[in-house]
C-alpha positions as CSV (number, residue, x, y, z in Angstrom):
1,M,4.7,21.4,1.6
2,T,2.8,18.6,2.9
3,V,2.1,16.9,6.3
4,S,0.2,13.4,6.8
5,G,-1.5,12.4,9.2
6,S,1.3,11.3,11.4
7,G,2.2,14.9,11.8
8,T,5.4,14.5,9.2
9,G,6.3,16.0,6.1
10,S,8.5,17.4,3.5
11,V,9.9,20.6,2.1
12,D,11.8,21.5,-1.3
13,V,13.1,24.7,-0.9
14,S,15.8,24.0,-3.3
15,S,14.6,26.5,-5.5
16,G,15.3,29.0,-3.2
17,D,11.2,29.9,-3.1
18,L,10.0,29.9,0.3
19,S,6.7,30.5,0.1
20,A,6.4,27.5,2.4
21,A,8.5,29.3,4.8
22,P,4.9,31.1,6.6
23,L,3.8,27.4,6.7
24,V,6.4,25.8,8.4
25,D,7.0,28.2,10.5
26,S,3.5,27.8,12.0
27,Y,4.0,24.3,13.6
28,A,5.1,24.4,16.9
29,G,9.3,24.0,17.0
30,V,9.5,24.2,13.4
31,M,11.2,26.7,11.9
32,A,11.9,27.0,7.4
33,P,15.8,26.9,6.5
34,P,18.2,28.6,4.9
35,L,18.4,29.3,1.6
36,G,19.5,26.5,-0.6
37,T,19.2,23.8,1.3
38,P,17.4,21.0,-0.7
39,F,15.1,19.2,0.7
40,I,13.8,19.2,4.8
41,D,12.2,16.8,6.8
42,V,9.5,17.6,9.3
43,E,7.7,16.7,12.4
44,A,4.6,18.8,13.2
45,V,4.6,18.2,17.3
46,P,1.8,19.9,19.6
47,M,1.9,22.2,22.2
48,P,-0.1,20.1,25.7
49,D,-2.6,21.4,26.5
50,A,-2.1,23.9,29.9
51,G,-1.7,21.1,32.7
52,T,-4.3,20.4,34.8
53,G,-2.7,19.4,38.8
54,T,-2.0,22.3,41.2
55,E,1.6,21.9,40.4
56,D,1.8,22.3,36.8
57,D,-1.0,25.4,37.6
58,R,2.2,26.8,40.5
59,I,4.8,26.3,38.0
60,R,3.2,28.0,35.5
61,R,1.8,31.1,38.0
62,E,5.9,31.7,39.3
63,V,7.1,31.5,35.7
64,Q,4.9,34.4,33.9
65,A,5.5,36.2,37.6
66,A,9.0,35.7,37.1
67,I,9.5,37.1,33.5
68,L,7.4,39.7,33.8
69,D,8.9,41.3,36.4
70,L,12.1,41.3,34.4
71,N,10.3,43.9,32.0
72,H,6.6,43.6,32.3
73,E,6.8,45.9,28.9
74,E,9.2,43.6,26.6
75,N,7.6,40.0,28.1
76,D,4.1,41.4,28.0
77,G,3.1,39.0,24.5
78,V,5.0,35.7,26.1
79,V,2.8,33.2,27.3
80,V,4.1,29.9,29.8
81,T,2.5,26.3,29.5
82,V,3.3,23.2,31.5
83,R,2.6,20.5,31.4
84,D,4.5,17.7,33.3
85,G,7.2,20.6,34.7
86,V,7.9,20.9,31.0
87,V,7.8,24.9,30.5
88,W,6.6,26.3,26.8
89,L,7.5,29.9,26.3
90,T,5.6,31.0,23.4
91,G,4.7,34.4,21.5
92,N,6.2,37.7,20.7
93,V,9.1,39.8,22.1
94,P,9.8,43.1,20.6
95,S,13.4,41.8,20.7
96,W,15.9,39.4,21.1
97,D,17.2,41.4,24.3
98,G,16.6,39.4,27.2
99,N,16.1,36.0,26.5
100,D,18.8,34.6,28.9
101,A,17.1,36.2,31.4
102,R,14.0,34.8,30.4
103,L,15.4,30.8,31.0
104,H,17.8,32.1,33.6
105,A,14.0,33.2,35.9
106,A,11.8,30.6,34.3
107,R,15.2,28.0,35.4
108,A,15.3,29.3,39.1
109,I,11.6,28.0,39.7
110,P,11.1,24.9,41.6
111,G,9.5,22.1,39.8
112,V,10.7,23.2,35.9
113,R,11.8,20.3,34.5
114,T,12.9,22.0,31.5
115,I,12.2,24.2,29.3
116,V,11.3,24.5,25.2
117,N,11.9,28.3,24.5
118,E,9.0,29.0,21.6
119,V,9.2,32.6,21.6
120,F,9.7,34.7,18.2
121,V,10.8,38.3,18.0
122,A,8.2,40.3,16.6
123,P,8.7,42.3,13.1
124,E,8.9,46.1,13.9
125,V,5.3,47.3,12.8
126,R,5.5,50.9,11.0
């Protein structure tokens, strides 16, 4: 994978070699393509710093509390970041169960403009 200074690049996955997949997946909002996809263009979009305004702080606290109230153990790995009313949910969860409930709980908080869901299911460790 090549990434220029502007945060864009392309990945050749036509050979089925997905060795770049972990690198591609490490960029927020970018996921590796399925096998057989020739070239894809990617753009790395950095997650913003946490908002410093009191409104963003309030939203972050309320969203975090709302998703932990759903299932504290399952949602403990979810990190909430807010900037100008845009909520980023990142981190890992043990299963995809509860994703709709997390999104619904976040949307119910006053001041939330949109939600970027970048939560991943963590592989089971044995």
